[in-house]
KOLTITI-69907 format. One record per residue: residue in three letters; z, x, y of N, C-alpha, C, CB in turn. Coordinates in pm, whole numbers, plus 50000, padded with zeros to 5 digits. Glycine has a CB too. Layout:
N
alaZXYZXYZXYZXY
...
This chain:
125
gln976921137290476975681144290492975621155990393975511149190636
val974421159490354974231170390260974491183690330972811170090201
gln975261192190262975521205490313975431215690201976891206190380
leu974751226690229974681238090139975221250090216973221240590087
val976101257590153976741268890219976681281090129978191265590257
glu976061291790179975991304290105977241312690130974741312190144
ser977581320690032978651330390047978341342489960980021324190008
gly978941353789994978791365789913977901376589971978281361989783
gly977291374090086976461384190148977291395490205975601378090256
gly976621406390240977321417690297976501430390290978621419790227
leu977181441590303976551454790302976801461490168977091463490417
val975751467090111975851473889983974921485889983975521464189865
gln975281496089908974421507789896973331505489793975251520089859
ala972231512589810971131511489714971631513889572970021521389748
gly971171505489482971611506189344972791497289312971941520089310
gly973401491889415974561483389396974191468889369975441483989516
ser975211460589358975021446489325975791437489419975461443989182
leu975301425389433975981414789506975761401689433975461413789653
thr976711392789447976591379389391976661369189503977701376789286
leu975611361589519975571350989619975851337589552974201350689691
ser976631329389618976961316289567976591305689670978451315389531
cys976131294289623975771283089709976601270989671974261279889699
gly977491266889759978281254989737977571242889797979671256489797
thr977601231689728976901219689774977871208089787975761216089677
thr977691199989892978461187889914977571177089971979651190690008
gly978031164689967977331153690030976321146489944976681158490148
arg976131150889823975151144989733975511148789591973711149389769
pro975331139489496975621143189356974821155389314975321131489261
phe975501164989256974831177289218973711174789118975831186989159
asn973901165389028972881162688927971701154588981973491155488812
ser971711151289109970561144589170969501154389216971021136089286
tyr969821167189216968851177289254967901180189138969551190189299
val966621179889166965621183089065965571198089040964241177989108
arg965711205789147965671220289135966461226689248964231225289136
met966881238989225967591246889321966971260689327969091247589286
gly967141267489439966511280489450967111289189557965071278789475
trp966651301589559967051311489658965811317689720967941322389594
ser965851319389851964771325789925965361335890021963911315290001
arg964521344390077964981353790178963931354790288965261367690117
gln964391359590404963501360590518963871372590604963531347790600
val962871379990643963001391090737962481386190872962231403890688
pro963121389990984962641385491114961151387891134963421392491224
gly960451377591180959031378591205958151375591086958721391891253
lys958751372990970957991370090850958421356790789958141381290749
gly957561351390705957871338990638958881340890526956611332790584
arg959401329890478960371330490370959711333690237961141317390360
glu960381341990159959911346090028960781339489922959941361590013
leu960171331689836960911325389727961251335789622960091313889666
leu962521336489585963001346489491963251340989352964251352589543
ala963851329289345964231323789216964421308789228965511330489163
ala964181301689120964381287289117964781282988978963121279789163
ile965511271988970965961266688842965981251588850967341272188804
thr965571244888743965621230388738967041225688709964641224988632
trp967301212988732968671207888722969261209588583968711193288761
ala968411208488481968891209888344968851224388295968071201188253
gly968321233288378968241247288341967161250388239969541251688288
leu966241240988217965201242988117964071251888167964651229688074
asn963911252688298962851260788357963441269788465961731251888415
val963101282388458963571292288554962371300488601964671301488492
trp962311303288729961211310888787961771322088873960281301788870
tyr961101333688868961481345088951960251350889020962171355788867
gly960451355089144959401362189213959211375989155959721363089361
glu958001380989163957671393789103958501405289161956191396689123
asp958851404389289959611415089353961021416689299959671412689501
val961561405989240962951406389197963131403889049963751396489274
lys962061400988978962161398188836962731410288762960781394488779
gly963731407688680964411418288609965621423688679963471429188583
arg965771420588808966911425288886967821413888931966431432889007
phe967241402188958968001390689006968071380088897967371384789135
thr969171372788893969361362188796969921349888865970281366688682
ile969291338388845969781325888900970471317888791968621317788963
ser971541311288828972261302788735972951291688813973291310988652
lys973471281788743974191271088811975401266588731973271259388836
asp976371261488803977621256688744977781242088785978851265288791
asn977481233188694977521218988725978931214088761976991210988608
asp979921219488695981291215288721981751219188860982221221188618
ala981251230388910981641235289041980681231089152981751250089038
asn979611224289116978601220089213978031231989290979191209889311
thr977811242789219977321254989282976191260989201978451265089299
phe975401269389267974461277789195974511291789254973031271989201
val974161301489171974461315389198973211323989184975551320389104
leu973151334289267972121344589254972821357989234971171344989378
gln972701363389114973231376589085972141386889115973701377488937
met972441396389202971471406289246971941420089203971261405589399
asp971141426689122971461439989072970411450089117971561439788919
asn970801462789116969911473589156969231470789290968851475989049
leu970041467189387969511463889519968911476189587970601457989607
gln967861473989663967141484389733967071480989881965741486389675
pro966851490989968966751488090112965731477290145966391500690187
glu964671476390066963651466190089964161451990065962461468889999
asp965321450690002965901437689979966691432490100966801438189859
thr966841440690202967571436590321966901424490386967671448190421
ala967661413890405967121401490460968241391490474965981395890370
val967921380090533968811368590531968451360390408968701360090662
tyr969441357390327969221349990204969671335590219969961356690088
tyr968821326490174969061312190186969081305490049968011305690275
cys970031296490030969981287889914969351274589954971391285789853
ala968751267789857968061255389885968071246389762966631258089930
ala967931233489786967871223789678966911212589714969271218089647
asp966381206089612965401195589635965561184589533963981201189631
gly965351172089577965501160589489964201153989448966351150689554
arg963081159689484961791153589453961221158689321960811156389566
his960631149589246959981153089120958521156689144960081141489020
gly958001165389060956581168589061956101176089183955811156389048
arg956981182789252956611190089373956181204289340957771190189472
thr955131208989405954671222689384955731232489434953321225089454
leu956051242389353957091251889387956581262389485957631258689261
thr957161262389605956861272289707958151275889778955791267189807
ala958081285489870959251289689944959801278690034958931301790027
thr958991268690065959411258090155959501244390088958471257290270
ser959311243689958959301230889888960711226489847958411231689764
phe961631227489941963001222889922963411215390049963971234889893
asp964061204090032964431195790147965751199790210964501181490106
phe966611206290135967941209590184968171224590180969011202490102
trp968691229990289968861244390304970231248090359967791249990395
gly970721259590316971901265190377971531272590504972611274390280
glu972531277590574972301284490701971951299190683973521283290788
gly972141304490564971781318190535972951327790539970741322690631
thr972821338490463973821349090463973091362490463974771347890340
gln973581371790544972921384690560973251393890443973341391290691
val972211400090388972361410590288971701423190343971721406290151
thr972461433790352971951446390403972181457190299972631450290537
val971111464090262971171474590162970881487890230970171471890045
ser971811496990222971661510090283971271520390179972951514390353
ser970621531090225970221541890136971141553790146968811546090167
């Protein structure tokens, strides 16, 4: 079965950095059309932060994190990463990694078929 597992969440002070990693199993890594990271605050919908296509030819960032977050992937390790810099208290949320195998799908916060369970990121001031 397909499994995605996030790691790297935790507590950080404002202005600090964290690196989130998503390990994938149960499906060939190169079968994913795109991968991405989203976050969610209790009571609100998920916010798409970043996405990347399998070949890395297209990368997308949400306006709230553009210039601060960077998405990348490591094909040999079957993982993809979200580097988060200059974190602010407003970034506090549960962060989810996701992947999708469908072509031609409109990119939204929910347009991924496979999801991790999430990792908490808390930014203190």
